[in-house]
N, C-alpha and C positions, 0 to 999 in steps of 0.2 A: 503421138498426141502432144500438143503444146499446152501445158497448164496455166503458165503465166509468163509474162515477159517484163523484165525490170530494165528501165532505161530512161530516155529522155524524149520528150514530145517535140518533134521538129516542126510540124505544121498541123493545123486544124483543117480538115477537109469538109466538103459538103456532106459526106456520108460516113465520116469516120476521122481517124487521126493518122498521121505519118509518124512512125515511132522509130527511134534509133536505139539499137542495142549492139555496143562494141563494133560500131561501124557498119552494121548491117540494118537497111531500112525495111520496116514492116508497114504495110497498110493494114490497119485494123478497123473493121467496120464497127461503129458504136452507135448507141442511141444519142439523140440530141442532147440529153441530159448530161451523159458522160462527156461528150465533146464540149459542152459548155462549161463543165466543172474543171477542165484542163486548160492550161495556156501553154504557148510556145516556150520551150526551155525548161518546162517543169520536169522534175525527176519523179517517176511514178512506177508503180507496179500495176500492170493491166492483166487481169485474169481472162483467159482466152479459151475459145472453143474453135477447133478447126473443122469446117464443114467441107467434106469431100463428096463431090458428085462426079458424074460421068463427064461433065463438061467444065467443071470449074473446082477450084480449091480456094475457100474463103476463109479468113480468119476474123472471127468475131470476138470483141472484147467488152469488158465491163471494169470500170475503175470505182472503187468505193473508199472513201476517206476513212470509214470506220472499221475497215478490215485490216 
């Protein structure tokens, strides 16, 4: 399980963010509110949930400035 990822926002996508952690890029699906609160090149910690299914592995995340 991936509890959180600390790194840098590379790009804001239609359904989430592209996030860089030590040279590894993660696509993290987020709500529109989370994506709108972050900007390119922001350093952030995104708390995550890895959804594992038979046909997909999807990483969902939430950023909260108050945590």
